N, CA and C of each residue as an Amber inpcrd file, in Angstrom:
protein
   606
 -31.1960000  57.4090000  41.9600000 -30.9890000  57.3990000  40.8260000
 -30.2440000  55.7170000  40.0300000 -30.3020000  55.4480000  39.3180000
 -29.9050000  54.2950000  38.7240000 -28.2730000  54.2970000  37.7770000
 -27.6510000  53.4390000  38.0210000 -26.0010000  53.9570000  37.1390000
 -26.2940000  52.7290000  36.0480000 -26.1590000  53.3320000  34.8430000
 -26.3580000  52.4120000  33.8110000 -24.8670000  51.6980000  33.8260000
 -24.5330000  50.1950000  34.3210000 -23.5580000  49.3350000  34.5310000
 -23.4520000  49.3700000  33.4390000 -23.9470000  49.2410000  32.2260000
 -23.3270000  48.3630000  31.0560000 -22.9680000  49.1020000  30.1330000
 -22.8910000  50.6540000  30.0520000 -22.4060000  51.6140000  29.4500000
 -21.1670000  51.9610000  29.9100000 -20.9720000  51.7470000  31.3110000
 -20.0150000  52.3060000  32.0660000 -19.0710000  51.1020000  32.2230000
 -19.2030000  49.9530000  31.6230000 -18.1620000  48.7760000  31.8510000
 -17.4060000  48.9270000  31.4330000 -15.9260000  48.7000000  31.2070000
 -14.6600000  48.4800000  30.3440000 -15.1830000  47.7750000  29.1700000
 -14.6710000  47.9110000  27.7010000 -15.2000000  46.9200000  26.8290000
 -14.4280000  45.7020000  27.1140000 -13.5130000  45.6230000  27.2090000
 -13.0150000  44.3770000  28.0080000 -13.3830000  43.4570000  29.1510000
 -14.3310000  44.0880000  29.6390000 -15.0820000  43.4460000  30.7310000
 -16.2610000  42.5470000  29.9810000 -16.6740000  42.9830000  28.8000000
 -17.9570000  42.3970000  28.4930000 -17.9410000  41.0300000  28.6850000
 -19.1230000  40.6300000  29.0400000 -19.4470000  39.3710000  29.2690000
 -18.8550000  38.3870000  28.0950000 -19.4640000  38.2900000  26.7690000
 -18.9140000  37.6100000  25.3410000 -17.6350000  37.9340000  25.3160000
 -17.2650000  38.9380000  25.6780000 -15.6120000  38.9070000  25.1970000
 -14.7820000  38.3710000  26.1250000 -15.1870000  38.1850000  27.5250000
 -14.7260000  37.2130000  28.4440000 -14.9210000  35.8920000  28.3910000
 -16.1040000  35.4260000  27.9700000 -16.5130000  34.0560000  27.5960000
 -15.7620000  33.6600000  26.0960000 -15.2780000  34.3360000  25.7660000
 -14.1500000  34.0680000  24.1430000 -13.0210000  33.9000000  24.7140000
 -12.5890000  34.4290000  25.4460000 -11.1220000  34.6140000  25.6180000
 -11.2250000  33.7190000  26.5280000 -12.0450000  32.8280000  27.4030000
 -11.9820000  31.7190000  28.3910000 -12.3050000  30.5490000  27.4360000
 -12.9980000  30.6690000  26.1240000 -13.0370000  29.3680000  25.6180000
 -11.7180000  29.3750000  24.7220000 -11.1570000  30.1970000  24.2120000
  -9.8470000  30.2750000  23.3930000  -8.5890000  29.6510000  24.3250000
  -8.7120000  30.3630000  25.4770000  -7.9670000  29.9730000  26.8920000
  -8.0380000  28.3690000  26.7330000  -9.0530000  27.9370000  27.1920000
  -8.9460000  26.4730000  27.0510000  -8.6770000  25.6540000  26.2550000
  -8.9730000  26.0850000  24.4730000  -8.5140000  25.2850000  23.6990000
  -6.9960000  25.4420000  23.4200000  -6.2210000  26.4840000  23.7940000
  -4.6430000  26.3030000  24.0350000  -4.3630000  25.4220000  24.8090000
  -4.9780000  25.6840000  25.9910000  -4.4160000  24.5550000  27.2110000
  -4.2130000  23.1250000  26.5930000  -5.6590000  22.9890000  25.9910000
  -6.0390000  21.4270000  25.2080000  -4.7300000  21.2010000  24.3060000
  -4.2490000  21.9480000  23.5820000  -3.2950000  21.7010000  22.6920000
  -1.6370000  21.6050000  23.0560000  -2.1180000  22.0770000  24.3280000
  -0.5350000  22.1660000  25.0440000  -0.4800000  21.0150000  25.7380000
  -2.1200000  20.2400000  26.2890000  -1.7850000  19.1900000  27.1140000
  -1.5760000  17.8110000  26.0890000  -1.9240000  18.2460000  24.9600000
  -1.4950000  17.2730000  24.0530000  -0.2770000  17.1840000  23.4680000
   0.4480000  18.3630000  23.3720000   1.6360000  18.2000000  22.8050000
   2.8360000  18.0270000  23.7310000   2.2400000  17.9130000  25.0900000
   3.2400000  17.7700000  25.6550000   3.4380000  16.0950000  26.5850000
   2.1230000  15.5260000  26.6490000   1.8420000  14.4580000  26.8020000
   2.1770000  14.3500000  28.6500000   1.8120000  15.2010000  29.3010000
   2.1670000  15.2150000  30.6950000   1.4140000  14.1480000  31.2090000
   2.3570000  13.0450000  31.9730000   1.1860000  11.7420000  32.1260000
   0.5130000  12.3290000  33.3470000   0.3500000  12.5880000  34.5010000
  -0.7780000  13.1280000  35.3770000  -1.3940000  14.1180000  34.9550000
  -1.3030000  14.8260000  33.7250000  -2.4940000  15.6070000  33.4280000
  -3.4490000  14.8640000  32.5070000  -2.6890000  14.0310000  31.6850000
  -3.7600000  13.0210000  30.5920000  -4.7690000  12.3960000  31.3030000
  -4.3630000  11.5890000  32.9710000  -4.5830000  10.4190000  33.4570000
  -5.9700000  11.5240000  33.7590000  -5.8360000  12.7770000  34.0950000
  -6.9490000  13.1940000  34.9220000  -8.2040000  14.1550000  33.2230000
  -7.4900000  13.7760000  32.6440000  -8.2380000  14.7510000  31.5880000
  -8.6980000  13.6220000  31.0900000  -8.5220000  11.9150000  30.8700000
  -8.8670000  10.8390000  30.3080000 -10.0090000  10.4060000  31.6670000
  -9.9380000  10.7780000  32.8040000 -10.7510000  10.2080000  33.5180000
 -12.3080000  11.5810000  33.4910000 -11.9790000  12.6090000  33.2740000
 -13.0130000  13.5770000  32.9280000 -13.8540000  13.2040000  31.9580000
 -12.9090000  12.7610000  30.3350000 -13.6400000  12.4770000  29.6220000
 -14.4540000  11.4270000  29.6750000 -14.1910000   9.8650000  30.6180000
 -14.9070000   8.6470000  30.8910000 -15.7860000   8.8760000  32.0980000
 -15.9640000   9.8030000  32.9020000 -17.0790000   9.8970000  33.5070000
 -17.6730000  11.0350000  33.5360000 -17.4800000  12.2050000  32.8790000
 -18.4220000  13.2290000  32.9580000 -18.9210000  13.6860000  31.6600000
 -17.6870000  13.6560000  30.5670000 -18.2020000  14.4390000  29.0330000
 -18.9750000  12.9960000  27.9430000 -18.4220000  11.5680000  28.4270000
 -18.7820000  10.7190000  27.4060000 -20.0430000  10.6390000  27.3970000
 -20.8340000  10.1400000  29.2160000 -21.8210000   9.7860000  28.9720000
 -22.5800000  10.8270000  28.6360000 -22.2810000  12.2180000  28.3780000
 -23.2140000  13.2150000  27.9000000 -22.9630000  13.2500000  26.7120000
 -22.1690000  12.9020000  25.6000000 -21.9360000  13.3480000  24.6750000
 -22.4910000  11.4890000  24.0290000 -22.7500000  10.7270000  24.3970000
 -23.6180000   9.5630000  23.9000000 -24.9330000   9.7170000  23.6570000
 -25.3570000  10.9480000  24.3960000 -26.8480000  11.0850000  23.8740000
 -26.6620000  11.5620000  22.5450000 -26.2840000  11.9860000  21.6090000
 -25.9010000  12.7600000  21.0530000 -24.8560000  12.1340000  19.6230000
 -24.2370000  11.4020000  20.3520000 -22.9040000  10.9080000  19.2690000
 -23.6560000   9.8740000  18.2380000 -23.2920000  10.3520000  17.1040000
 -23.3120000   9.3570000  15.7950000 -25.1070000   9.7130000  15.0710000
 -25.6100000  10.8510000  15.9070000 -26.9810000  11.4450000  15.2680000
 -26.7250000  12.1370000  14.3000000 -27.6250000  12.6130000  13.1190000
 -27.3050000  13.4360000  12.3660000 -26.7740000  14.7460000  12.6140000
 -26.2760000  15.5290000  12.0910000 -25.7030000  16.9310000  12.1780000
 -24.9670000  16.9480000  13.6470000 -24.7610000  16.0290000  13.6870000
 -23.4690000  16.1120000  14.8410000 -22.2370000  15.8060000  14.5310000
 -21.0530000  16.1470000  15.1500000 -19.4260000  15.9060000  14.9940000
 -19.1030000  14.9130000  15.2340000 -19.6310000  14.1450000  16.6820000
 -19.3580000  13.2310000  17.4140000 -19.8840000  11.6970000  16.7430000
 -19.0680000  10.8140000  16.4040000 -19.8040000   9.5410000  15.5630000
 -19.5690000   8.5450000  17.3680000 -20.1330000   7.4140000  17.2960000
 -20.5780000   6.5640000  18.0800000 -19.8850000   4.8280000  17.6590000
 -18.6900000   4.3310000  18.1830000 -19.0720000   2.7370000  17.7440000
 -19.4240000   2.2890000  18.9720000 -19.4630000   1.0910000  19.1120000
 -20.1910000   0.0190000  19.3250000 -19.3430000  -1.2480000  18.8700000
 -18.7850000  -1.4230000  20.5970000 -17.9920000  -2.8980000  20.4950000
 -18.3900000  -3.7430000  21.7680000 -17.7030000  -4.6970000  21.6350000
 -18.0250000  -5.9930000  22.4230000 -16.4230000  -6.1570000  23.2960000
 -17.0480000  -6.4230000  24.8590000 -15.5770000  -6.3950000  26.0500000
 -14.9900000  -7.7250000  25.6450000 -13.9620000  -7.8140000  25.0830000
 -12.7100000  -8.8070000  24.7930000 -12.5930000  -9.9120000  26.1980000
 -13.1900000  -9.5470000  27.0510000 -13.0660000 -10.2260000  28.0150000
 -14.4400000 -10.2740000  28.8330000 -14.8690000  -9.8860000  28.9610000
 -16.1380000  -9.6060000  29.6480000 -17.4740000 -10.1130000  28.9510000
 -17.3800000  -9.4270000  27.3170000 -18.5210000  -9.7910000  26.6660000
 -19.4910000  -8.8830000  26.6110000 -19.3530000  -8.2620000  27.1500000
 -20.7250000  -7.2930000  27.5070000 -20.6760000  -6.0340000  26.2980000
 -21.7920000  -5.3540000  26.0170000 -21.8330000  -4.4880000  25.0380000
 -21.1740000  -3.0800000  25.7470000 -20.8400000  -1.9470000  24.6890000
 -20.4330000  -0.9090000  25.3010000 -20.4870000  -0.0240000  23.6640000
 -20.1050000   1.4390000  24.5680000 -20.5850000   2.6680000  23.6990000
 -19.3210000   3.2210000  23.7490000 -18.7090000   4.1750000  22.6750000
 -17.5570000   4.9190000  23.3180000 -18.0190000   6.1860000  22.1480000
 -18.1080000   7.4670000  22.3220000 -18.1250000   8.4810000  21.4510000
 -16.4940000   8.6280000  20.6370000 -16.5480000   8.6420000  19.6160000
 -15.4010000   8.9260000  19.0150000 -15.1470000  10.0090000  17.7550000
 -14.3980000  10.2510000  17.1080000 -14.4280000  11.4000000  15.9170000
 -14.1760000  10.7030000  14.7490000 -15.0430000   9.9590000  13.5330000
 -14.6260000   9.4910000  12.7410000 -14.6750000   9.9140000  11.4690000
 -13.4590000  10.1090000  11.0290000 -13.1180000  10.7210000   9.3430000
 -13.4230000   9.4370000   8.1900000 -14.4630000  10.0300000   7.5440000
 -14.4370000   8.8760000   6.5810000 -13.2230000   8.9160000   5.0890000
 -12.3520000   8.1400000   4.8330000 -11.3520000   7.8540000   3.7390000
 -12.1240000   6.6170000   2.7090000 -11.5790000   6.7230000   1.8610000
 -11.7240000   6.0910000   0.2540000 -11.9290000   4.3920000   1.6180000
 -13.0220000   3.6930000   1.3600000 -13.5650000   2.3390000   1.6000000
 -13.6620000   2.1200000   3.0830000 -14.0210000   3.2920000   3.6900000
 -14.0090000   3.0620000   5.2560000 -14.1540000   4.5980000   5.7460000
 -13.4070000   4.5880000   7.2210000 -13.6660000   5.6570000   8.0020000
 -12.0540000   5.5010000   8.9360000 -11.4630000   6.6430000   9.5610000
 -10.5150000   6.3910000  10.1170000 -10.7490000   7.2610000  11.5920000
 -10.1400000   6.8100000  12.3630000 -10.3690000   7.2300000  13.7370000
  -9.3990000   7.8820000  14.8230000  -9.0270000   9.1940000  15.1810000
  -7.7830000   9.3120000  15.6780000  -7.5410000   9.1880000  17.1360000
  -6.5190000   8.7060000  17.5200000  -5.9380000   7.7890000  18.5460000
  -5.0510000   9.2860000  19.6700000  -5.1810000  10.1510000  19.6480000
  -4.8350000  11.2580000  20.4420000  -4.0460000  10.6670000  21.8320000
  -4.7600000   9.7000000  22.3570000  -4.2580000   9.0710000  23.8730000
  -3.3740000   8.1610000  23.7560000  -3.2320000   7.3710000  22.3720000
  -2.7220000   6.4270000  22.1280000  -2.9510000   5.3180000  21.8680000
  -2.5280000   4.0650000  21.2260000  -3.4160000   2.8690000  20.7790000
  -3.9270000   2.1620000  21.8150000  -3.1580000   2.0380000  23.0570000
  -3.4020000   0.7440000  24.2880000  -4.8370000   1.5730000  24.8470000
  -5.7400000   1.6690000  24.5350000  -7.3340000   2.1270000  25.2250000
  -8.3350000   0.6680000  24.7900000  -9.4040000   0.8520000  25.6990000
 -10.0440000  -0.3290000  25.7030000 -10.5250000  -0.5170000  24.2850000
 -11.5470000   0.8800000  24.1010000 -12.4580000   0.5600000  23.1190000
 -11.4780000   0.2650000  21.6660000 -10.7490000   0.4450000  21.4930000
  -9.5970000   0.1970000  20.2390000  -8.9900000  -1.5490000  20.3430000
  -8.9920000  -1.8690000  21.7170000  -8.7020000  -2.8830000  21.6020000
 -10.1400000  -4.0510000  21.6000000 -10.9870000  -3.7920000  22.2250000
 -12.0510000  -4.5080000  21.6770000 -12.5490000  -4.3220000  20.7390000
 -12.3570000  -3.4890000  19.5840000 -12.7700000  -3.4430000  18.0010000
 -11.6260000  -4.0300000  17.4900000 -10.5800000  -4.4840000  17.5880000
  -9.3140000  -4.9990000  17.0020000  -9.7630000  -6.4830000  17.3630000
  -9.6780000  -7.0370000  19.1710000  -9.8740000  -8.1760000  19.0330000
 -11.1130000  -8.8650000  18.4620000 -12.1810000  -8.0330000  18.5610000
 -13.2910000  -8.5780000  17.6580000 -13.4020000  -8.8580000  16.1440000
 -12.2480000  -7.7880000  15.4700000 -12.1860000  -8.1800000  14.5450000
 -13.1260000  -7.2540000  13.7590000 -14.1540000  -5.6200000  14.4210000
 -14.8430000  -4.9430000  13.7890000 -15.9530000  -4.6950000  15.0590000
 -16.8760000  -3.8570000  14.6250000 -18.3210000  -3.1860000  15.4660000
 -19.2780000  -2.6010000  14.5160000 -19.7250000  -1.6910000  15.2040000
 -20.6080000  -0.9510000  14.5560000 -20.1970000   0.4740000  14.5120000
 -20.5330000   1.0590000  13.8490000 -19.5790000   2.6460000  13.8460000
 -20.8250000   2.9900000  13.2310000 -21.5540000   4.3340000  14.2080000
 -22.5860000   5.1450000  13.4610000 -22.4350000   6.6680000  13.7950000
 -22.3710000   6.8370000  12.2420000 -21.3980000   8.4160000  11.6960000
 -23.4020000   9.2230000  10.9790000 -23.1310000  10.0800000  11.5530000
 -24.3880000  10.8980000  10.7750000 -25.6310000  10.1800000  10.8510000
 -26.1830000   9.7930000  11.7800000 -27.6000000   8.7720000  11.6600000
 -27.3740000   7.8410000  11.0240000 -26.0930000   7.4310000  10.1260000
 -26.1130000   5.6590000   9.5520000 -25.0240000   5.0890000  10.0980000
 -25.8490000   3.9080000  10.4880000 -24.5550000   2.6390000  10.8860000
 -24.0950000   2.0640000  10.2440000 -22.9090000   1.6930000   9.9920000
 -21.9580000   0.6920000   9.8490000 -21.5750000  -0.3550000  10.0900000
 -21.3740000  -1.2220000   9.7280000 -20.5790000  -2.6540000  10.0030000
 -18.8030000  -2.1800000   9.7780000 -18.2390000  -2.3390000  10.9360000
 -16.5380000  -1.9650000  10.4170000 -16.0040000  -3.2250000  10.5530000
 -14.9180000  -3.6630000   9.7830000 -14.0850000  -4.7780000   9.8970000
 -12.6460000  -4.2350000   9.3140000 -12.0570000  -5.0960000   9.7260000
 -10.4320000  -4.9990000   9.1040000  -9.5430000  -3.9610000  10.1530000
  -9.6390000  -3.5080000  11.4100000  -9.2620000  -2.0580000  12.4040000
  -7.4780000  -2.7830000  11.7740000  -7.3680000  -1.2590000  11.9930000
  -5.9670000  -1.5410000  11.4560000  -5.2450000  -0.2120000  12.4250000
  -4.4020000  -0.1280000  12.9630000  -3.9180000   1.2240000  13.5090000
  -2.8090000   1.2160000  12.4610000  -2.4460000   2.8510000  11.9240000
  -1.3710000   3.2970000  10.8430000  -0.7990000   4.7140000  11.6610000
   0.4590000   5.1080000  10.9670000   0.5350000   6.1550000  11.1160000
  -0.1530000   7.5310000  10.7900000   0.1730000   8.3950000  11.2920000
  -1.1400000   9.6060000  11.0430000  -0.4130000   9.8960000   9.3360000
   0.7450000   9.8780000   9.2520000   1.7860000   9.8130000   7.6970000
   0.1280000   8.8930000   7.0440000  -0.0250000   7.9170000   7.2280000
  -0.5180000   7.1370000   6.0070000  -1.7420000   7.5430000   5.9910000
  -2.3710000   8.4190000   6.7110000  -4.0770000   8.8420000   6.4230000
  -4.1870000  10.0200000   6.2390000  -3.1600000  11.1470000   6.3620000
  -3.0180000  12.7630000   6.1150000  -3.6740000  13.0790000   4.7250000
  -2.9870000  12.4960000   4.0570000  -3.7820000  12.9400000   2.7840000
  -4.9820000  12.6160000   2.2750000  -5.8340000  11.9310000   3.2550000
  -7.1690000  11.3510000   2.8450000  -8.0330000  12.1300000   3.9330000
  -7.8830000  12.7600000   4.7720000  -8.4600000  13.7820000   5.4400000
  -8.5780000  15.3460000   4.8240000  -9.6790000  15.6770000   5.3910000
  -9.8590000  17.4130000   5.2540000  -9.0890000  18.1270000   5.4870000
  -8.6720000  19.3110000   4.8920000  -7.3120000  20.3190000   5.2570000
  -7.5910000  20.3310000   6.9100000  -9.1580000  20.5910000   7.1940000
  -8.7490000  20.7900000   8.7370000  -8.3740000  19.8690000   9.7840000
  -8.5800000  18.7320000   9.4920000  -8.3080000  17.4620000  10.2150000
  -6.8470000  17.5310000   9.8790000  -6.1860000  17.3480000   8.8750000
  -4.6350000  17.4220000   8.5390000  -4.1200000  18.5250000   9.4030000
  -4.8850000  19.6950000   9.8360000  -3.9360000  20.6060000  11.0570000
  -4.0390000  19.9110000  12.2440000  -5.4980000  19.9740000  12.4320000
  -5.6250000  19.3280000  14.2120000  -4.8360000  17.9360000  14.0260000
  -4.6740000  17.2270000  13.2360000  -3.4890000  15.9900000  13.7040000
  -2.0950000  16.4300000  13.6630000  -1.3770000  17.5670000  13.0330000
  -0.5460000  18.2320000  13.5510000  -0.2580000  18.7450000  15.0630000
  -1.2540000  19.7770000  14.7370000  -1.2130000  20.9660000  15.9520000
  -1.3020000  19.8640000  17.5160000  -1.9950000  19.0140000  17.6560000
  -2.3570000  17.8190000  18.3260000  -1.4980000  16.8230000  18.6610000
  -0.5340000  16.8950000  17.2730000   0.3170000  15.6470000  17.3120000
   0.0170000  14.4750000  17.4010000  -1.6130000  14.3180000  16.8350000
  -2.0770000  12.5750000  16.6020000  -1.0360000  11.9350000  16.0760000
  -0.3080000  10.8570000  16.7850000   0.3390000   9.9790000  15.9850000
   0.1910000   8.7670000  15.6600000  -1.2770000   8.1340000  15.5800000
  -1.8800000   7.2110000  15.4390000  -3.6320000   7.3770000  15.0460000
  -3.6760000   6.5480000  14.2660000  -5.5030000   6.3110000  13.7300000
  -5.7760000   5.2690000  13.9700000  -6.8020000   4.6200000  13.9410000
  -7.2430000   3.4100000  13.3420000  -8.1480000   3.6890000  12.2240000
  -7.8670000   2.7930000  11.6300000  -8.4010000   2.5110000  10.1450000
  -9.8820000   1.7130000   9.6360000 -10.4720000   1.5320000   9.4830000
 -11.5190000   0.3720000   9.2190000 -12.2940000   0.3120000   7.7090000
 -12.7620000  -0.8010000   7.8320000 -13.4930000  -1.0220000   6.3480000
 -14.5510000  -0.6960000   6.8710000 -15.8220000  -0.4650000   6.2270000
 -17.2490000  -0.2600000   6.7540000 -18.0660000  -0.3690000   5.2520000
 -19.3590000  -0.9780000   5.7070000 -20.8210000  -0.8570000   4.8730000
 -21.6880000  -0.9280000   5.5220000 -23.1850000  -0.4850000   5.5590000
 -23.9500000  -0.0700000   5.5120000 -24.2920000  -1.4400000   6.3560000
 -24.9300000  -0.9600000   7.7290000 -25.7260000  -2.0500000   8.8940000
 -26.8730000  -2.2820000   8.4110000 -27.0260000  -3.8930000   8.4520000
 -28.5470000  -3.9980000   8.0370000 -29.4670000  -3.3290000   8.6370000
 -29.6110000  -2.4270000   9.8200000 -30.2370000  -1.6970000  10.6120000
 -29.8360000   0.0030000  10.6000000 -29.3020000   0.2850000   9.3320000
 -28.6160000   1.2650000   8.8750000 -29.1630000   2.6480000   9.4210000
 -30.4670000   2.8270000   9.5800000 -31.0730000   3.9590000  10.2800000
 -31.0940000   4.1820000  12.0380000 -30.0960000   5.4160000  12.0300000
 -30.3440000   5.5880000  13.4010000 -31.2780000   6.0350000  14.2830000
 -32.5450000   6.1290000  13.8200000 -33.6640000   6.5020000  14.3600000
 -34.5220000   5.6550000  14.1990000 -33.9860000   4.2250000  14.3630000
 -34.8870000   3.0280000  14.8120000 -34.4930000   2.4410000  16.1570000
 -35.1490000   1.6330000  16.6640000 -34.8870000   1.4590000  18.1990000
 -33.4630000   1.0010000  18.6590000 -32.9390000   0.4370000  17.1880000
 -31.3360000  -0.1890000  17.5660000 -30.4480000   0.8070000  18.2610000
 -30.5980000   2.1670000  18.1500000 -29.5340000   3.0570000  18.3850000
 -29.6880000   2.9920000  20.1500000 -31.1310000   2.9200000  20.5280000
 -31.2990000   3.5760000  21.9570000 -31.1850000   1.8620000  22.8390000
 -31.4500000   0.4920000  22.0390000 -31.2770000  -0.7650000  22.3890000
 -30.2300000  -1.3170000  22.5670000 -29.0400000  -1.2860000  21.5120000
 -28.6120000  -1.7340000  21.1850000 -27.4230000  -2.1270000  22.4810000
 -27.2540000  -0.7840000  23.0790000 -26.1290000  -0.5830000  24.3120000
 -27.0550000  -0.0030000  25.4280000 -26.4720000  -0.5420000  26.9930000
 -27.1040000   0.1210000  27.7150000 -26.4770000   1.7730000  27.8510000
 -26.9040000   3.0710000  27.8220000 -26.3450000   4.1350000  27.8950000
 -25.0960000   4.4380000  29.1570000 -24.9280000   3.4610000  30.1280000
 -24.3840000   3.2180000  30.8820000 -22.5530000   2.8460000  31.1260000
 -22.7420000   1.8910000  29.7560000 -21.2580000   1.7350000  29.3340000
 -20.6690000   2.1950000  28.0390000 -19.9960000   2.9700000  28.8410000
 -18.9350000   4.2770000  27.8080000 -17.8400000   3.6720000  28.4890000
 -16.7850000   4.1040000  26.8240000 -15.7710000   4.1200000  27.0310000
 -14.8370000   5.6760000  26.9460000 -13.8380000   5.5980000  26.7320000
 -13.1240000   7.0480000  26.3210000 -13.2370000   7.2450000  25.3050000
 -12.9370000   8.1350000  24.3130000 -12.4370000   8.4920000  22.9190000
 -11.0670000   8.6720000  22.7070000 -10.5850000   9.3550000  23.9610000
  -9.3150000   9.6590000  23.5500000  -8.7380000   9.0460000  24.8360000
  -8.9810000   8.1810000  25.6140000  -8.5000000   7.5110000  26.6660000
  -6.8790000   6.5360000  26.5900000  -6.1000000   6.8000000  27.7180000
  -4.8120000   5.6190000  27.8570000  -5.0600000   4.8960000  28.6520000
  -4.1900000   3.7700000  28.8550000  -4.5860000   2.7800000  29.6020000
  -4.4290000   3.1020000  30.7700000  -5.2540000   2.7140000  31.5750000
  -5.2960000   2.6580000  33.3320000  -4.2380000   1.7320000  33.6530000
  -3.3940000   1.6530000  34.9730000  -2.6050000   0.4420000  35.5440000
  -4.0290000  -0.8520000  35.5870000  -3.3730000  -1.9880000  35.6300000
  -4.4310000  -3.0720000  35.5760000  -5.0160000  -3.0210000  36.2800000
  -4.1830000  -3.0270000  37.8590000  -5.2560000  -3.0660000  39.1030000
  -6.2260000  -1.7970000  39.0500000  -6.2820000  -1.0230000  38.2120000
  -7.5100000   0.1570000  38.1610000  -8.6150000  -0.1640000  37.0620000
  -8.0280000  -0.8110000  35.8990000  -8.8060000  -0.8680000  34.9660000
  -9.9370000  -1.7300000  35.2150000 -11.0960000  -1.6550000  34.8870000
 -12.5300000  -2.4520000  34.6880000 -12.2770000  -3.3710000  34.0460000
 -13.0350000  -4.5690000  34.0390000 -13.0050000  -5.7400000  33.0950000
 -14.0070000  -5.2450000  32.0350000 -13.5380000  -6.0810000  30.6750000
 -13.9380000  -5.2010000  29.6400000 -13.9180000  -6.3270000  28.7540000
């Protein structure tokens, strides 16, 4: 005789409910990490983003119907081409990108040193210029309500604003998306700086 385990399982042990509870717990943990800014925890999260999450995200970043954008930039010292998944919100005249890990991140420093780069959002490539780090208060009014809330709940203090115009190869389904940059050259969209002894050349 077989026991119907599904019907005898307590409601609070249902797999879907447990999965949902796990996701909520992870989200709350993420909010706590960003709000407290504990250096050791932030370092581990940055390392996870750089080596695990970012390479996976780059396969979809910038594509139509995907939430993450893709910023292409050139190393300010090495001259190498890099790509980093970021979150980009449209504002009048361009885009703004949150910097929840601070302003001293390699991709931001590269874009600033070069005076711009390429930002791919929703399948459209944009030439960006005039990068400028601003306080959250300077862009909140231009953000959708959801991102106003996200900025406050995660205590995002700075954003990078850029001017933008369509790039000559503005369609993301051209060869440029896969050929401009090697897939292995990734950065972190939310990375704090590593000590100089550990930072790879950029």
